[in-house]
PyMOL Python script that loads the backbone (N, CA, C, O; Angstrom):
from pymol import cmd

cmd.read_pdbstr("""\
ATOM      1  N   MET A   1     -14.390  -4.404   0.318  1.00  0.00           N
ATOM      2  CA  MET A   1     -14.485  -2.975   0.560  1.00  0.00           C
ATOM      3  C   MET A   1     -15.152  -2.778   1.904  1.00  0.00           C
ATOM      4  O   MET A   1     -16.089  -3.494   2.256  1.00  0.00           O
ATOM      5  N   PHE A   2     -14.675  -1.824   2.639  1.00  0.00           N
ATOM      6  CA  PHE A   2     -15.220  -1.546   3.953  1.00  0.00           C
ATOM      7  C   PHE A   2     -16.448  -0.665   3.848  1.00  0.00           C
ATOM      8  O   PHE A   2     -16.654   0.006   2.836  1.00  0.00           O
ATOM      9  N   TRP A   3     -17.260  -0.665   4.888  1.00  0.00           N
ATOM     10  CA  TRP A   3     -18.489   0.121   4.895  1.00  0.00           C
ATOM     11  C   TRP A   3     -18.184   1.603   4.923  1.00  0.00           C
ATOM     12  O   TRP A   3     -19.031   2.411   4.542  1.00  0.00           O
ATOM     13  N   TRP A   4     -17.004   1.977   5.361  1.00  0.00           N
ATOM     14  CA  TRP A   4     -16.619   3.384   5.373  1.00  0.00           C
ATOM     15  C   TRP A   4     -15.614   3.615   4.264  1.00  0.00           C
ATOM     16  O   TRP A   4     -14.854   2.724   3.884  1.00  0.00           O
ATOM     17  N   LYS A   5     -15.632   4.796   3.773  1.00  0.00           N
ATOM     18  CA  LYS A   5     -14.656   5.150   2.741  1.00  0.00           C
ATOM     19  C   LYS A   5     -13.930   6.397   3.205  1.00  0.00           C
ATOM     20  O   LYS A   5     -14.549   7.425   3.478  1.00  0.00           O
ATOM     21  N   ASN A   6     -12.629   6.298   3.291  1.00  0.00           N
ATOM     22  CA  ASN A   6     -11.815   7.418   3.721  1.00  0.00           C
ATOM     23  C   ASN A   6     -11.444   8.234   2.481  1.00  0.00           C
ATOM     24  O   ASN A   6     -10.689   7.750   1.638  1.00  0.00           O
ATOM     25  N   PRO A   7     -11.959   9.459   2.352  1.00  0.00           N
ATOM     26  CA  PRO A   7     -11.656  10.245   1.153  1.00  0.00           C
ATOM     27  C   PRO A   7     -10.188  10.668   1.075  1.00  0.00           C
ATOM     28  O   PRO A   7      -9.723  11.092   0.017  1.00  0.00           O
ATOM     29  N   LYS A   8      -9.464  10.558   2.173  1.00  0.00           N
ATOM     30  CA  LYS A   8      -8.060  10.961   2.183  1.00  0.00           C
ATOM     31  C   LYS A   8      -7.121   9.789   1.927  1.00  0.00           C
ATOM     32  O   LYS A   8      -5.910   9.923   2.103  1.00  0.00           O
ATOM     33  N   ARG A   9      -7.643   8.673   1.526  1.00  0.00           N
ATOM     34  CA  ARG A   9      -6.843   7.474   1.299  1.00  0.00           C
ATOM     35  C   ARG A   9      -5.899   7.690   0.119  1.00  0.00           C
ATOM     36  O   ARG A   9      -6.284   8.302  -0.877  1.00  0.00           O
ATOM     37  N   SER A  10      -4.677   7.198   0.222  1.00  0.00           N
ATOM     38  CA  SER A  10      -3.699   7.326  -0.866  1.00  0.00           C
ATOM     39  C   SER A  10      -4.030   6.342  -1.992  1.00  0.00           C
ATOM     40  O   SER A  10      -4.930   5.512  -1.860  1.00  0.00           O
ATOM     41  N   LYS A  11      -3.293   6.447  -3.095  1.00  0.00           N
ATOM     42  CA  LYS A  11      -3.497   5.523  -4.219  1.00  0.00           C
ATOM     43  C   LYS A  11      -3.262   4.082  -3.770  1.00  0.00           C
ATOM     44  O   LYS A  11      -3.998   3.173  -4.155  1.00  0.00           O
ATOM     45  N   PHE A  12      -2.237   3.886  -2.959  1.00  0.00           N
ATOM     46  CA  PHE A  12      -1.930   2.541  -2.475  1.00  0.00           C
ATOM     47  C   PHE A  12      -3.042   2.035  -1.556  1.00  0.00           C
ATOM     48  O   PHE A  12      -3.433   0.871  -1.642  1.00  0.00           O
ATOM     49  N   GLY A  13      -3.547   2.888  -0.689  1.00  0.00           N
ATOM     50  CA  GLY A  13      -4.639   2.505   0.202  1.00  0.00           C
ATOM     51  C   GLY A  13      -5.892   2.133  -0.564  1.00  0.00           C
ATOM     52  O   GLY A  13      -6.562   1.158  -0.224  1.00  0.00           O
ATOM     53  N   ARG A  14      -6.216   2.899  -1.593  1.00  0.00           N
ATOM     54  CA  ARG A  14      -7.386   2.582  -2.420  1.00  0.00           C
ATOM     55  C   ARG A  14      -7.185   1.265  -3.159  1.00  0.00           C
ATOM     56  O   ARG A  14      -8.131   0.493  -3.312  1.00  0.00           O
ATOM     57  N   TRP A  15      -5.958   1.000  -3.622  1.00  0.00           N
ATOM     58  CA  TRP A  15      -5.671  -0.258  -4.306  1.00  0.00           C
ATOM     59  C   TRP A  15      -5.885  -1.437  -3.358  1.00  0.00           C
ATOM     60  O   TRP A  15      -6.496  -2.437  -3.736  1.00  0.00           O
ATOM     61  N   LEU A  16      -5.380  -1.320  -2.119  1.00  0.00           N
ATOM     62  CA  LEU A  16      -5.592  -2.379  -1.140  1.00  0.00           C
ATOM     63  C   LEU A  16      -7.077  -2.631  -0.923  1.00  0.00           C
ATOM     64  O   LEU A  16      -7.520  -3.779  -0.882  1.00  0.00           O
ATOM     65  N   ASP A  17      -7.851  -1.545  -0.784  1.00  0.00           N
ATOM     66  CA  ASP A  17      -9.295  -1.680  -0.581  1.00  0.00           C
ATOM     67  C   ASP A  17      -9.957  -2.387  -1.762  1.00  0.00           C
ATOM     68  O   ASP A  17     -10.792  -3.271  -1.571  1.00  0.00           O
ATOM     69  N   ASN A  18      -9.587  -2.001  -2.971  1.00  0.00           N
ATOM     70  CA  ASN A  18     -10.180  -2.604  -4.174  1.00  0.00           C
ATOM     71  C   ASN A  18      -9.832  -4.084  -4.305  1.00  0.00           C
ATOM     72  O   ASN A  18     -10.631  -4.874  -4.807  1.00  0.00           O
ATOM     73  N   GLU A  19      -8.634  -4.455  -3.850  1.00  0.00           N
ATOM     74  CA  GLU A  19      -8.212  -5.859  -3.933  1.00  0.00           C
ATOM     75  C   GLU A  19      -8.774  -6.681  -2.777  1.00  0.00           C
ATOM     76  O   GLU A  19      -8.710  -7.910  -2.796  1.00  0.00           O
ATOM     77  N   GLY A  20      -9.322  -6.004  -1.774  1.00  0.00           N
ATOM     78  CA  GLY A  20      -9.878  -6.716  -0.625  1.00  0.00           C
ATOM     79  C   GLY A  20      -8.816  -7.205   0.341  1.00  0.00           C
ATOM     80  O   GLY A  20      -9.036  -8.178   1.063  1.00  0.00           O
ATOM     81  N   ILE A  21      -7.674  -6.546   0.364  1.00  0.00           N
ATOM     82  CA  ILE A  21      -6.571  -6.923   1.242  1.00  0.00           C
ATOM     83  C   ILE A  21      -6.546  -5.950   2.419  1.00  0.00           C
ATOM     84  O   ILE A  21      -6.588  -4.735   2.220  1.00  0.00           O
ATOM     85  N   THR A  22      -6.479  -6.471   3.632  1.00  0.00           N
ATOM     86  CA  THR A  22      -6.421  -5.599   4.800  1.00  0.00           C
ATOM     87  C   THR A  22      -4.985  -5.134   5.024  1.00  0.00           C
ATOM     88  O   THR A  22      -4.033  -5.777   4.583  1.00  0.00           O
ATOM     89  N   GLN A  23      -4.849  -4.016   5.711  1.00  0.00           N
ATOM     90  CA  GLN A  23      -3.520  -3.491   6.009  1.00  0.00           C
ATOM     91  C   GLN A  23      -2.750  -4.461   6.898  1.00  0.00           C
ATOM     92  O   GLN A  23      -1.544  -4.635   6.722  1.00  0.00           O
ATOM     93  N   VAL A  24      -3.430  -5.092   7.846  1.00  0.00           N
ATOM     94  CA  VAL A  24      -2.776  -6.038   8.749  1.00  0.00           C
ATOM     95  C   VAL A  24      -2.244  -7.235   7.960  1.00  0.00           C
ATOM     96  O   VAL A  24      -1.108  -7.665   8.159  1.00  0.00           O
ATOM     97  N   GLU A  25      -3.069  -7.762   7.074  1.00  0.00           N
ATOM     98  CA  GLU A  25      -2.665  -8.905   6.251  1.00  0.00           C
ATOM     99  C   GLU A  25      -1.461  -8.540   5.372  1.00  0.00           C
ATOM    100  O   GLU A  25      -0.502  -9.306   5.274  1.00  0.00           O
ATOM    101  N   PHE A  26      -1.520  -7.368   4.737  1.00  0.00           N
ATOM    102  CA  PHE A  26      -0.426  -6.941   3.872  1.00  0.00           C
ATOM    103  C   PHE A  26       0.841  -6.705   4.689  1.00  0.00           C
ATOM    104  O   PHE A  26       1.941  -7.029   4.240  1.00  0.00           O
ATOM    105  N   SER A  27       0.691  -6.149   5.871  1.00  0.00           N
ATOM    106  CA  SER A  27       1.824  -5.892   6.751  1.00  0.00           C
ATOM    107  C   SER A  27       2.537  -7.191   7.113  1.00  0.00           C
ATOM    108  O   SER A  27       3.766  -7.256   7.092  1.00  0.00           O
ATOM    109  N   GLU A  28       1.775  -8.210   7.440  1.00  0.00           N
ATOM    110  CA  GLU A  28       2.365  -9.497   7.800  1.00  0.00           C
ATOM    111  C   GLU A  28       3.087 -10.135   6.621  1.00  0.00           C
ATOM    112  O   GLU A  28       4.174 -10.687   6.788  1.00  0.00           O
ATOM    113  N   LYS A  29       2.501 -10.068   5.440  1.00  0.00           N
ATOM    114  CA  LYS A  29       3.113 -10.675   4.254  1.00  0.00           C
ATOM    115  C   LYS A  29       4.380  -9.940   3.821  1.00  0.00           C
ATOM    116  O   LYS A  29       5.359 -10.567   3.418  1.00  0.00           O
ATOM    117  N   SER A  30       4.355  -8.607   3.907  1.00  0.00           N
ATOM    118  CA  SER A  30       5.470  -7.818   3.393  1.00  0.00           C
ATOM    119  C   SER A  30       6.551  -7.560   4.430  1.00  0.00           C
ATOM    120  O   SER A  30       7.635  -7.091   4.082  1.00  0.00           O
ATOM    121  N   LYS A  31       6.278  -7.858   5.701  1.00  0.00           N
ATOM    122  CA  LYS A  31       7.222  -7.601   6.794  1.00  0.00           C
ATOM    123  C   LYS A  31       7.486  -6.103   6.970  1.00  0.00           C
ATOM    124  O   LYS A  31       8.575  -5.700   7.378  1.00  0.00           O
ATOM    125  N   VAL A  32       6.477  -5.285   6.657  1.00  0.00           N
ATOM    126  CA  VAL A  32       6.520  -3.837   6.883  1.00  0.00           C
ATOM    127  C   VAL A  32       5.664  -3.574   8.112  1.00  0.00           C
ATOM    128  O   VAL A  32       4.586  -4.150   8.255  1.00  0.00           O
ATOM    129  N   SER A  33       6.142  -2.705   9.001  1.00  0.00           N
ATOM    130  CA  SER A  33       5.394  -2.468  10.234  1.00  0.00           C
ATOM    131  C   SER A  33       4.006  -1.909   9.932  1.00  0.00           C
ATOM    132  O   SER A  33       3.797  -1.244   8.917  1.00  0.00           O
ATOM    133  N   ARG A  34       3.069  -2.188  10.825  1.00  0.00           N
ATOM    134  CA  ARG A  34       1.700  -1.713  10.638  1.00  0.00           C
ATOM    135  C   ARG A  34       1.650  -0.188  10.661  1.00  0.00           C
ATOM    136  O   ARG A  34       0.868   0.423   9.933  1.00  0.00           O
ATOM    137  N   ARG A  35       2.474   0.414  11.486  1.00  0.00           N
ATOM    138  CA  ARG A  35       2.505   1.876  11.574  1.00  0.00           C
ATOM    139  C   ARG A  35       2.951   2.502  10.247  1.00  0.00           C
ATOM    140  O   ARG A  35       2.343   3.460   9.768  1.00  0.00           O
ATOM    141  N   THR A  36       4.007   1.955   9.668  1.00  0.00           N
ATOM    142  CA  THR A  36       4.490   2.457   8.377  1.00  0.00           C
ATOM    143  C   THR A  36       3.449   2.239   7.296  1.00  0.00           C
ATOM    144  O   THR A  36       3.216   3.122   6.470  1.00  0.00           O
ATOM    145  N   LEU A  37       2.824   1.077   7.292  1.00  0.00           N
ATOM    146  CA  LEU A  37       1.809   0.785   6.277  1.00  0.00           C
ATOM    147  C   LEU A  37       0.611   1.713   6.424  1.00  0.00           C
ATOM    148  O   LEU A  37       0.013   2.111   5.424  1.00  0.00           O
ATOM    149  N   THR A  38       0.255   2.061   7.652  1.00  0.00           N
ATOM    150  CA  THR A  38      -0.840   3.006   7.877  1.00  0.00           C
ATOM    151  C   THR A  38      -0.489   4.362   7.289  1.00  0.00           C
ATOM    152  O   THR A  38      -1.339   5.008   6.675  1.00  0.00           O
ATOM    153  N   ARG A  39       0.753   4.804   7.466  1.00  0.00           N
ATOM    154  CA  ARG A  39       1.184   6.078   6.881  1.00  0.00           C
ATOM    155  C   ARG A  39       1.126   6.019   5.360  1.00  0.00           C
ATOM    156  O   ARG A  39       0.680   6.972   4.721  1.00  0.00           O
ATOM    157  N   ILE A  40       1.569   4.918   4.780  1.00  0.00           N
ATOM    158  CA  ILE A  40       1.566   4.774   3.323  1.00  0.00           C
ATOM    159  C   ILE A  40       0.136   4.809   2.790  1.00  0.00           C
ATOM    160  O   ILE A  40      -0.118   5.401   1.741  1.00  0.00           O
ATOM    161  N   CYS A  41      -0.795   4.183   3.498  1.00  0.00           N
ATOM    162  CA  CYS A  41      -2.183   4.094   3.035  1.00  0.00           C
ATOM    163  C   CYS A  41      -2.975   5.380   3.250  1.00  0.00           C
ATOM    164  O   CYS A  41      -3.940   5.628   2.527  1.00  0.00           O
ATOM    165  N   ASN A  42      -2.596   6.193   4.214  1.00  0.00           N
ATOM    166  CA  ASN A  42      -3.416   7.348   4.568  1.00  0.00           C
ATOM    167  C   ASN A  42      -2.794   8.704   4.261  1.00  0.00           C
ATOM    168  O   ASN A  42      -3.512   9.703   4.210  1.00  0.00           O
ATOM    169  N   GLU A  43      -1.500   8.769   4.057  1.00  0.00           N
ATOM    170  CA  GLU A  43      -0.847  10.042   3.762  1.00  0.00           C
ATOM    171  C   GLU A  43      -0.441  10.061   2.289  1.00  0.00           C
ATOM    172  O   GLU A  43       0.468   9.343   1.871  1.00  0.00           O
ATOM    173  N   LYS A  44      -1.118  10.882   1.524  1.00  0.00           N
ATOM    174  CA  LYS A  44      -0.889  10.917   0.070  1.00  0.00           C
ATOM    175  C   LYS A  44       0.517  11.362  -0.302  1.00  0.00           C
ATOM    176  O   LYS A  44       1.045  10.927  -1.325  1.00  0.00           O
ATOM    177  N   GLN A  45       1.136  12.218   0.502  1.00  0.00           N
ATOM    178  CA  GLN A  45       2.451  12.753   0.174  1.00  0.00           C
ATOM    179  C   GLN A  45       3.605  11.893   0.692  1.00  0.00           C
ATOM    180  O   GLN A  45       4.762  12.176   0.382  1.00  0.00           O
ATOM    181  N   TYR A  46       3.319  10.864   1.464  1.00  0.00           N
ATOM    182  CA  TYR A  46       4.364  10.027   2.060  1.00  0.00           C
ATOM    183  C   TYR A  46       4.993   9.138   0.999  1.00  0.00           C
ATOM    184  O   TYR A  46       4.296   8.465   0.239  1.00  0.00           O
ATOM    185  N   ILE A  47       6.320   9.145   0.959  1.00  0.00           N
ATOM    186  CA  ILE A  47       7.064   8.281   0.046  1.00  0.00           C
ATOM    187  C   ILE A  47       7.986   7.413   0.902  1.00  0.00           C
ATOM    188  O   ILE A  47       8.869   7.944   1.575  1.00  0.00           O
ATOM    189  N   PRO A  48       7.804   6.102   0.893  1.00  0.00           N
ATOM    190  CA  PRO A  48       8.625   5.221   1.727  1.00  0.00           C
ATOM    191  C   PRO A  48      10.059   5.134   1.233  1.00  0.00           C
ATOM    192  O   PRO A  48      10.363   5.485   0.093  1.00  0.00           O
ATOM    193  N   SER A  49      10.935   4.660   2.112  1.00  0.00           N
ATOM    194  CA  SER A  49      12.339   4.468   1.742  1.00  0.00           C
ATOM    195  C   SER A  49      12.424   3.384   0.663  1.00  0.00           C
ATOM    196  O   SER A  49      11.492   2.597   0.494  1.00  0.00           O
ATOM    197  N   PRO A  50      13.537   3.347  -0.059  1.00  0.00           N
ATOM    198  CA  PRO A  50      13.680   2.326  -1.108  1.00  0.00           C
ATOM    199  C   PRO A  50      13.563   0.889  -0.587  1.00  0.00           C
ATOM    200  O   PRO A  50      13.023   0.029  -1.282  1.00  0.00           O
ATOM    201  N   GLN A  51      14.062   0.616   0.629  1.00  0.00           N
ATOM    202  CA  GLN A  51      13.972  -0.732   1.181  1.00  0.00           C
ATOM    203  C   GLN A  51      12.511  -1.114   1.441  1.00  0.00           C
ATOM    204  O   GLN A  51      12.092  -2.230   1.135  1.00  0.00           O
ATOM    205  N   ILE A  52      11.748  -0.188   2.004  1.00  0.00           N
ATOM    206  CA  ILE A  52      10.337  -0.446   2.287  1.00  0.00           C
ATOM    207  C   ILE A  52       9.562  -0.584   0.978  1.00  0.00           C
ATOM    208  O   ILE A  52       8.705  -1.458   0.842  1.00  0.00           O
ATOM    209  N   MET A  53       9.870   0.285   0.021  1.00  0.00           N
ATOM    210  CA  MET A  53       9.180   0.234  -1.267  1.00  0.00           C
ATOM    211  C   MET A  53       9.423  -1.110  -1.956  1.00  0.00           C
ATOM    212  O   MET A  53       8.515  -1.657  -2.581  1.00  0.00           O
ATOM    213  N   LYS A  54      10.632  -1.641  -1.845  1.00  0.00           N
ATOM    214  CA  LYS A  54      10.946  -2.934  -2.460  1.00  0.00           C
ATOM    215  C   LYS A  54      10.124  -4.047  -1.813  1.00  0.00           C
ATOM    216  O   LYS A  54       9.596  -4.912  -2.513  1.00  0.00           O
ATOM    217  N   LYS A  55      10.011  -4.034  -0.480  1.00  0.00           N
ATOM    218  CA  LYS A  55       9.210  -5.041   0.216  1.00  0.00           C
ATOM    219  C   LYS A  55       7.747  -4.963  -0.227  1.00  0.00           C
ATOM    220  O   LYS A  55       7.102  -5.985  -0.460  1.00  0.00           O
ATOM    221  N   ILE A  56       7.238  -3.742  -0.337  1.00  0.00           N
ATOM    222  CA  ILE A  56       5.843  -3.544  -0.739  1.00  0.00           C
ATOM    223  C   ILE A  56       5.621  -4.030  -2.160  1.00  0.00           C
ATOM    224  O   ILE A  56       4.663  -4.755  -2.430  1.00  0.00           O
ATOM    225  N   MET A  57       6.496  -3.637  -3.063  1.00  0.00           N
ATOM    226  CA  MET A  57       6.308  -3.989  -4.467  1.00  0.00           C
ATOM    227  C   MET A  57       6.487  -5.485  -4.713  1.00  0.00           C
ATOM    228  O   MET A  57       5.900  -6.016  -5.655  1.00  0.00           O
ATOM    229  N   ASN A  58       7.277  -6.178  -3.900  1.00  0.00           N
ATOM    230  CA  ASN A  58       7.391  -7.632  -4.038  1.00  0.00           C
ATOM    231  C   ASN A  58       6.036  -8.299  -3.823  1.00  0.00           C
ATOM    232  O   ASN A  58       5.680  -9.225  -4.551  1.00  0.00           O
ATOM    233  N   ILE A  59       5.280  -7.838  -2.831  1.00  0.00           N
ATOM    234  CA  ILE A  59       3.969  -8.414  -2.554  1.00  0.00           C
ATOM    235  C   ILE A  59       2.940  -7.937  -3.579  1.00  0.00           C
ATOM    236  O   ILE A  59       2.097  -8.717  -4.022  1.00  0.00           O
ATOM    237  N   VAL A  60       3.007  -6.661  -3.957  1.00  0.00           N
ATOM    238  CA  VAL A  60       2.069  -6.127  -4.956  1.00  0.00           C
ATOM    239  C   VAL A  60       2.203  -6.904  -6.264  1.00  0.00           C
ATOM    240  O   VAL A  60       1.201  -7.228  -6.901  1.00  0.00           O
ATOM    241  N   ASN A  61       3.427  -7.201  -6.663  1.00  0.00           N
ATOM    242  CA  ASN A  61       3.651  -7.914  -7.926  1.00  0.00           C
ATOM    243  C   ASN A  61       3.133  -9.344  -7.891  1.00  0.00           C
ATOM    244  O   ASN A  61       2.858  -9.921  -8.943  1.00  0.00           O
ATOM    245  N   LYS A  62       2.995  -9.926  -6.710  1.00  0.00           N
ATOM    246  CA  LYS A  62       2.396 -11.261  -6.612  1.00  0.00           C
ATOM    247  C   LYS A  62       0.903 -11.204  -6.892  1.00  0.00           C
ATOM    248  O   LYS A  62       0.315 -12.187  -7.344  1.00  0.00           O
ATOM    249  N   VAL A  63       0.280 -10.042  -6.622  1.00  0.00           N
ATOM    250  CA  VAL A  63      -1.154  -9.868  -6.862  1.00  0.00           C
ATOM    251  C   VAL A  63      -1.411  -9.355  -8.272  1.00  0.00           C
ATOM    252  O   VAL A  63      -2.295  -9.855  -8.967  1.00  0.00           O
ATOM    253  N   ASP A  64      -0.633  -8.347  -8.698  1.00  0.00           N
ATOM    254  CA  ASP A  64      -0.845  -7.714 -10.008  1.00  0.00           C
ATOM    255  C   ASP A  64       0.510  -7.336 -10.598  1.00  0.00           C
ATOM    256  O   ASP A  64       1.128  -6.358 -10.178  1.00  0.00           O
ATOM    257  N   ARG A  65       0.961  -8.113 -11.567  1.00  0.00           N
ATOM    258  CA  ARG A  65       2.295  -7.916 -12.157  1.00  0.00           C
ATOM    259  C   ARG A  65       2.428  -6.604 -12.938  1.00  0.00           C
ATOM    260  O   ARG A  65       3.544  -6.175 -13.230  1.00  0.00           O
ATOM    261  N   SER A  66       1.322  -5.971 -13.273  1.00  0.00           N
ATOM    262  CA  SER A  66       1.401  -4.760 -14.086  1.00  0.00           C
ATOM    263  C   SER A  66       1.661  -3.494 -13.265  1.00  0.00           C
ATOM    264  O   SER A  66       1.926  -2.440 -13.843  1.00  0.00           O
ATOM    265  N   LYS A  67       1.593  -3.572 -11.953  1.00  0.00           N
ATOM    266  CA  LYS A  67       1.766  -2.387 -11.106  1.00  0.00           C
ATOM    267  C   LYS A  67       3.238  -2.048 -10.925  1.00  0.00           C
ATOM    268  O   LYS A  67       4.087  -2.931 -10.798  1.00  0.00           O
ATOM    269  N   ARG A  68       3.519  -0.763 -10.917  1.00  0.00           N
ATOM    270  CA  ARG A  68       4.866  -0.232 -10.718  1.00  0.00           C
ATOM    271  C   ARG A  68       4.825   0.778  -9.577  1.00  0.00           C
ATOM    272  O   ARG A  68       3.753   1.291  -9.256  1.00  0.00           O
ATOM    273  N   PRO A  69       5.968   1.076  -8.956  1.00  0.00           N
ATOM    274  CA  PRO A  69       5.981   2.046  -7.843  1.00  0.00           C
ATOM    275  C   PRO A  69       5.376   3.394  -8.210  1.00  0.00           C
ATOM    276  O   PRO A  69       4.723   4.021  -7.375  1.00  0.00           O
ATOM    277  N   LYS A  70       5.577   3.849  -9.433  1.00  0.00           N
ATOM    278  CA  LYS A  70       5.040   5.156  -9.830  1.00  0.00           C
ATOM    279  C   LYS A  70       3.514   5.150  -9.914  1.00  0.00           C
ATOM    280  O   LYS A  70       2.904   6.218  -9.967  1.00  0.00           O
ATOM    281  N   ASP A  71       2.882   3.967  -9.928  1.00  0.00           N
ATOM    282  CA  ASP A  71       1.424   3.888  -9.897  1.00  0.00           C
ATOM    283  C   ASP A  71       0.874   4.287  -8.535  1.00  0.00           C
ATOM    284  O   ASP A  71      -0.279   4.705  -8.426  1.00  0.00           O
ATOM    285  N   PHE A  72       1.700   4.160  -7.491  1.00  0.00           N
ATOM    286  CA  PHE A  72       1.254   4.437  -6.132  1.00  0.00           C
ATOM    287  C   PHE A  72       1.896   5.681  -5.515  1.00  0.00           C
ATOM    288  O   PHE A  72       1.271   6.384  -4.721  1.00  0.00           O
ATOM    289  N   PHE A  73       3.141   5.941  -5.887  1.00  0.00           N
ATOM    290  CA  PHE A  73       3.910   7.007  -5.235  1.00  0.00           C
ATOM    291  C   PHE A  73       4.384   8.023  -6.264  1.00  0.00           C
ATOM    292  O   PHE A  73       4.673   7.674  -7.408  1.00  0.00           O
ATOM    293  N   ASP A  74       4.461   9.283  -5.847  1.00  0.00           N
ATOM    294  CA  ASP A  74       4.930  10.351  -6.711  1.00  0.00           C
ATOM    295  C   ASP A  74       6.445  10.436  -6.663  1.00  0.00           C
ATOM    296  O   ASP A  74       7.022  11.250  -5.943  1.00  0.00           O
ATOM    297  N   ILE A  75       7.083   9.559  -7.463  1.00  0.00           N
ATOM    298  CA  ILE A  75       8.549   9.525  -7.478  1.00  0.00           C
ATOM    299  C   ILE A  75       9.059   9.915  -8.840  1.00  0.00           C
ATOM    300  O   ILE A  75      10.270   9.948  -9.059  1.00  0.00           O
TER     301      ILE A  75
END
""", "prot")
cmd.dss("prot")
cmd.show_as("cartoon", "prot")
cmd.util.cbc("prot")
cmd.orient("prot")
């Protein structure tokens, strides 16, 4: 967890923080651009395209198999 806490962080951003995974590290593993990942982590209303969501969920499922896209995004 970082010394600062962003109150506007999305569900996905808070999950990354709780797991101790940095956005840069996740970006490299998932092959999602850092800019897109920043939007996903900081904009609560942002919903990624299905291709991006699939890349993200592939990595999320390696960490926690119980997570589903609806846990992070309002779809």
